[in-house]
C-alpha positions, 0 to 999 in steps of 0.5 A, spaced: 114 096 572 111 102 568 109 108 572 102 107 576 103 099 576 100 097 582 099 091 585 092 091 585 092 092 577 096 087 576 092 081 580 086 084 576 090 081 569 092 075 573 085 073 574 083 075 568 088 071 564 087 065 569 079 065 569 080 066 562 082 059 560 076 056 564 080 051 568 081 056 574 075 060 577 076 065 582 074 063 589 075 070 593 080 076 593 086 077 598 087 084 598 092 087 603 094 080 605 099 080 611 105 075 610 109 077 616 112 084 614 109 084 607 103 086 605 100 082 599 094 083 593 092 077 592 086 072 590 084 065 590 082 060 585 080 054 584 083 049 579 083 043 574 090 041 574 092 034 570 085 032 572 086 033 579 081 039 583 087 044 586 087 050 590 091 056 588 093 063 592 096 068 588 100 074 592 102 080 588 107 086 591 111 092 589 118 093 591 122 098 587 118 099 581 118 091 580 112 086 582 114 079 584 108 074 583 108 068 588 104 063 586 102 057 591 098 051 589 096 046 594 090 040 596 089 042 604 088 048 608 094 045 612 099 046 606 096 052 604 098 055 612 104 051 611 106 055 605 104 062 608 108 061 614 114 060 609 113 066 606 112 070 612 120 069 613 121 073 606 124 081 607 126 084 601 134 088 602 137 093 598 
């Protein structure tokens, strides 16, 4: 990523793109979300995909001048908890 690019800047741009399609509605900010030992910028959306209402969470983290964007799409809060539990095991190495 370019100099000065932050996870928050990337999440703002992704929110703009997703809500601009008319199929995603921003529900809340998830900034400073902790998953395991990592802190992410994030956002939660309601979306319509193939005619079905789904929930979507997007997480962004910056590591060594690179961005990693992770999207979780799910139907239930239990599914979200399971996906986030898996993400909490992420560790970044050299």
